[in-house]
C-alpha positions, 0 to 999 in steps of 0.5 A: 540351304537349298542344297541341304533341302535337295539332298534330304528330298533325294535321300527320302526318294532313294529310301522309298525306292529301296523299300519298294524294290525290296517289297517287289523282290520279296513278292517275286521270290515268294511267288516263284517258290509257291508255283515253281519249286517242288515241295519237299515230302512231309516228315511222316513220309520220310519217317515211314521210309526210314522205318522200312529201311531199318526193318530191311536191314534187320532182316538182312543181318 
């Protein structure tokens, strides 16, 4: 019975370590994205640029 109890306790510890490691990983990735990755331009900027490109094409034709 001692072996079964030991396995259950070790499994519980392993489960807690996995949960803690995943939380740390998600926090690290979130901080990296927040501070080190360049933000994409908003859709309004892209739409305006697309309209300018289409207008220029119409003028050339």
